[in-house]
C-alpha positions as CSV (number, residue, x, y, z in Angstrom):
1,M,24.3,93.2,-10.6
2,V,25.0,89.6,-10.9
3,L,22.5,87.4,-9.4
4,G,24.1,84.5,-7.5
5,V,22.5,81.2,-8.1
6,T,22.8,78.9,-5.2
7,V,22.9,75.3,-6.2
8,I,21.6,73.0,-3.6
9,S,22.8,69.4,-3.9
10,V,20.1,67.0,-3.0
11,G,21.4,63.6,-1.9
12,V,19.6,60.5,-2.9
13,T,19.1,58.3,0.0
14,P,19.9,54.7,-1.0
15,A,17.1,52.2,-0.5
16,P,17.5,50.0,2.5
17,E,18.9,46.6,2.0
18,P,16.0,44.0,2.1
19,I,16.0,42.1,5.3
20,P,16.3,38.4,4.6
21,A,13.5,36.3,5.9
22,P,14.6,34.2,8.8
23,V,15.6,30.7,7.8
24,R,13.6,28.2,9.7
25,P,15.5,25.0,10.3
26,Q,13.8,22.0,8.8
27,P,12.6,19.6,11.5
28,S,14.8,16.5,11.8
29,P,13.2,13.3,10.7
30,R,11.8,11.4,13.7
31,R,12.4,7.8,14.5
32,A,9.5,5.5,14.4
33,E,9.5,3.1,17.3
34,R,6.4,1.0,16.6
35,L,5.0,-0.4,13.4
36,V,1.9,-2.5,12.6
37,I,0.9,-4.1,9.4
38,L,-2.8,-5.0,8.9
39,G,-4.3,-7.0,6.2
40,D,-4.5,-10.3,4.3
41,S,-2.0,-12.9,3.0
42,T,0.2,-10.3,1.3
43,A,0.6,-8.6,4.7
44,V,1.4,-12.0,6.2
45,G,4.2,-12.2,3.7
46,L,3.1,-15.0,1.3
47,G,5.4,-15.2,-1.7
48,D,8.6,-14.4,0.3
49,P,9.4,-17.6,2.2
50,L,12.2,-17.8,4.8
51,P,14.9,-20.4,4.4
52,N,15.4,-23.4,6.7
53,R,12.9,-22.5,9.3
54,G,9.8,-22.0,7.1
55,G,7.3,-19.3,7.4
56,W,7.2,-15.9,5.6
57,R,9.0,-12.6,5.8
58,G,7.4,-10.1,3.4
59,V,6.8,-6.4,3.3
60,G,6.2,-5.9,7.1
61,P,9.6,-7.0,8.4
62,L,11.4,-5.2,5.5
63,V,9.7,-1.9,6.4
64,A,10.5,-2.4,10.1
65,E,14.1,-3.0,9.3
66,A,14.3,0.1,7.1
67,L,12.7,2.2,9.9
68,G,15.0,0.8,12.5
69,I,12.2,-0.9,14.5
70,D,13.1,-3.9,16.5
71,E,11.0,-7.0,17.1
72,T,9.4,-5.5,20.2
73,G,8.1,-2.6,18.2
74,Y,6.8,-4.6,15.3
75,L,3.3,-6.1,15.2
76,N,1.6,-8.2,12.5
77,P,-1.9,-9.5,13.3
78,S,-2.8,-10.0,9.7
79,F,-4.0,-13.4,8.4
80,T,-4.8,-15.0,5.1
81,G,-8.2,-14.5,3.7
82,A,-8.8,-11.3,5.7
83,R,-11.3,-8.8,4.3
84,M,-11.6,-5.1,5.2
85,A,-14.2,-5.8,7.8
86,C,-11.9,-8.4,9.4
87,V,-9.2,-5.8,9.8
88,R,-11.7,-3.4,11.4
89,T,-13.2,-5.9,13.8
90,E,-10.3,-8.3,14.6
91,Q,-7.0,-6.7,13.8
92,L,-7.6,-3.0,14.6
93,P,-8.1,-3.5,18.4
94,L,-4.7,-5.2,18.6
95,A,-3.2,-2.3,16.6
96,I,-4.7,0.3,18.8
97,A,-3.3,-1.4,21.9
98,H,0.2,-1.4,20.2
99,R,-0.1,2.3,19.6
100,P,2.0,2.3,16.4
101,D,3.8,5.3,14.9
102,V,3.1,3.9,11.4
103,A,0.4,1.5,10.3
104,L,0.4,-0.2,6.9
105,V,-3.0,-1.4,5.6
106,V,-2.8,-4.1,2.8
107,V,-6.3,-5.5,2.3
108,G,-9.2,-5.5,-0.1
109,M,-8.6,-8.0,-2.9
110,N,-10.4,-10.8,-1.0
111,D,-13.4,-8.5,-0.9
112,T,-13.5,-8.3,-4.7
113,L,-13.8,-12.0,-5.1
114,R,-16.8,-12.5,-2.8
115,P,-20.4,-12.4,-3.9
116,D,-21.4,-9.8,-1.2
117,F,-18.8,-7.3,-2.2
118,N,-20.0,-3.8,-1.4
119,P,-17.6,-0.8,-2.1
120,D,-19.5,1.4,0.3
121,N,-19.0,-1.1,3.1
122,V,-15.3,-1.3,2.3
123,A,-15.1,2.5,2.4
124,A,-16.9,2.7,5.7
125,D,-14.6,0.0,7.3
126,L,-11.4,1.7,5.9
127,T,-12.6,5.1,7.2
128,A,-13.1,3.6,10.7
129,I,-9.6,2.0,10.6
130,V,-8.0,5.3,9.5
131,R,-9.8,7.5,12.0
132,E,-9.2,5.3,15.0
133,L,-5.5,5.0,14.3
134,T,-5.0,8.7,13.4
135,A,-6.8,9.6,16.7
136,I,-3.9,8.1,18.6
137,G,-1.3,9.8,16.4
138,T,-0.6,7.0,13.9
139,T,0.4,7.7,10.3
140,V,-1.8,5.3,8.3
141,L,-0.6,4.2,4.9
142,P,-3.1,2.1,2.9
143,V,-2.7,0.7,-0.7
144,R,-4.8,1.1,-3.8
145,F,-4.4,-1.9,-6.1
146,H,-3.1,-2.7,-9.5
147,D,-5.2,-4.6,-12.1
148,H,-4.6,-8.2,-11.1
149,S,-6.1,-9.4,-14.4
150,K,-2.9,-8.1,-16.1
151,V,-0.7,-10.6,-14.3
152,F,-3.2,-13.3,-13.5
153,R,-4.2,-15.3,-16.6
154,L,-7.9,-15.5,-17.0
155,P,-10.4,-15.9,-19.9
156,P,-11.3,-12.5,-21.3
157,S,-14.8,-12.4,-19.7
158,L,-13.4,-13.2,-16.3
159,K,-10.6,-10.7,-16.8
160,R,-13.1,-7.9,-17.5
161,A,-15.1,-8.9,-14.4
162,L,-12.0,-8.8,-12.2
163,S,-10.8,-5.5,-13.6
164,A,-14.2,-4.0,-12.9
165,R,-14.2,-5.2,-9.3
166,V,-10.7,-3.9,-8.7
167,A,-11.8,-0.5,-10.2
168,E,-14.7,-0.4,-7.7
169,L,-12.4,-1.3,-4.8
170,N,-9.9,1.5,-5.8
171,E,-12.7,4.0,-6.1
172,A,-13.8,3.2,-2.5
173,I,-10.2,3.5,-1.3
174,D,-9.7,6.8,-3.2
175,R,-12.7,8.3,-1.5
176,V,-11.4,7.5,1.9
177,V,-7.8,8.7,1.1
178,E,-9.1,12.0,-0.2
179,T,-11.6,12.6,2.6
180,E,-9.1,11.7,5.4
181,G,-6.2,13.5,3.7
182,I,-3.7,10.7,4.0
183,A,-1.0,9.2,1.7
184,C,-1.6,6.0,-0.2
185,L,0.7,3.6,-2.0
186,N,-0.6,3.2,-5.6
187,L,0.4,-0.2,-6.8
188,D,-0.9,0.5,-10.3
189,T,1.8,3.2,-10.8
190,L,4.6,1.4,-8.9
191,P,7.5,1.0,-11.4
192,G,7.7,-2.6,-12.5
193,A,4.4,-3.6,-10.8
194,Y,3.4,-5.7,-13.9
195,D,6.7,-7.5,-14.4
196,L,6.2,-11.2,-13.8
197,T,9.4,-11.3,-11.7
198,V,7.5,-9.2,-9.1
199,W,4.9,-12.0,-8.6
200,S,5.1,-15.4,-7.2
201,V,4.0,-18.5,-9.0
202,D,0.3,-18.0,-8.2
203,R,0.4,-14.5,-9.7
204,L,-1.6,-13.3,-6.7
205,H,1.1,-12.7,-4.1
206,P,4.3,-10.7,-4.6
207,S,7.6,-12.5,-4.9
208,E,10.5,-11.5,-2.7
209,L,11.3,-8.7,-5.2
210,G,7.6,-7.7,-5.1
211,H,7.6,-7.5,-1.3
212,R,10.8,-5.4,-1.5
213,M,9.2,-3.0,-3.9
214,L,6.2,-2.7,-1.6
215,A,8.5,-2.0,1.3
216,Q,10.4,0.6,-0.6
217,G,7.2,2.3,-1.6
218,F,5.9,2.4,2.0
219,T,9.2,3.7,3.4
220,N,9.2,6.5,0.7
221,L,5.8,7.5,2.0
222,A,7.0,7.3,5.6
223,A,10.0,9.5,4.8
224,A,7.7,12.1,3.2
225,A,5.6,12.0,6.4
226,G,8.7,13.0,8.4
227,F,10.1,9.6,9.6
228,A,13.7,8.7,9.4
229,V,14.7,5.7,7.2
230,P,18.1,4.7,8.5
231,E,18.3,1.6,6.4
232,P,16.7,2.1,3.0
233,V,15.1,-0.9,1.4
234,S,17.3,-2.7,-1.2
235,L,15.7,-4.2,-4.3
236,I,18.5,-6.8,-4.4
237,C,16.9,-10.1,-3.2
238,S,18.6,-11.7,-0.2
239,G,17.6,-13.4,3.0
240,G,14.7,-15.2,1.5
241,V,14.6,-18.4,-0.5
242,E,13.7,-18.9,-4.2
243,P,11.1,-21.7,-4.3
244,S,12.0,-24.7,-6.4
245,A,9.9,-25.9,-9.3
246,A,8.7,-28.8,-7.2
247,A,7.7,-26.4,-4.4
248,H,5.8,-24.3,-6.9
249,V,3.9,-27.4,-8.1
250,G,3.3,-28.5,-4.5
251,W,1.9,-25.2,-3.5
252,L,-0.4,-25.0,-6.5
253,V,-1.8,-28.5,-5.9
254,A,-2.1,-28.2,-2.1
255,K,-3.1,-24.6,-1.7
256,G,-3.5,-22.7,-4.9
257,V,-6.0,-24.8,-6.9
258,P,-8.3,-25.3,-3.9
259,W,-8.2,-21.6,-3.1
260,L,-9.0,-20.7,-6.7
261,W,-11.8,-23.3,-6.8
262,R,-13.5,-21.8,-3.7
263,R,-13.1,-18.2,-4.7
264,G,-13.9,-19.0,-8.4
265,R,-17.3,-20.5,-7.5
266,E,-18.1,-17.3,-5.4
267,F,-16.9,-15.0,-8.2
268,L,-18.6,-16.7,-11.1
269,P,-22.1,-15.2,-10.6
270,Y,-20.7,-11.7,-10.8
271,A,-18.5,-12.7,-13.8
272,A,-21.6,-14.1,-15.5
273,V,-23.3,-10.7,-15.2
274,I,-20.3,-9.0,-16.8
275,M,-20.3,-11.6,-19.6
276,W,-24.0,-11.0,-20.2
277,R,-23.6,-7.2,-20.3
278,S,-20.7,-7.5,-22.7
279,F,-22.8,-9.8,-25.0
280,R,-25.7,-7.4,-25.0
281,E,-23.4,-4.5,-25.9
282,R,-22.0,-6.4,-28.8
283,V,-25.3,-7.4,-30.3
284,G,-27.3,-4.3,-29.2
């Protein structure tokens, strides 16, 4: 008797095709309608003079143009000599009333040159500025500074003193930026920041090229925050005026030297402490 063997064919069910995850469309960049720039003489635009009519242009108008913001949407209450506390008490209320989409904050170097410099006070003022603006929906973009002593010629002892002050200022700014979770334009790592062509004759304020570099850096941060940049900033200088040698000398005599004299007298006591510490380290 032959035993029949029944062969049962077992079919292998193919694995189901993976279901692709839904592609979420990226949100379109939004247009900024209002911009404010807060700060000191760099925010005013010193170093980027306008032809014929006088006055200054600078980083603020360049950013406004790049973002497509007209004159009615642009506000600049900054003034020369401003410190962080000045921005908080005098400029911030005007900015709040303007209700900007983006706020640039360029201030702090004047604090480093004053005898009552206190990084904790600077941090407290900047924190208040950031929080009051973000509370109304503003994207706040401050700066941290490059080492001015690398472009501003000073005796070695004064150079060390200024570098130390800038480091303290940046540490205060860094604390606020990290705590508040905001972006910040780092001038120390900005490509070309230490080229002399980026600085005006006083080596304290950006030239037209320097202002354009600042504007480009700010608009890159604004784009990363979701804002449209319909007219990217060009680094080709145009629209401003290159000061003549006579204008350079005139500015130094009328404004630069008196300013340096005033600030130098205030800064020297701190510089003397740095010099004494350096001397003790060498002989100790």
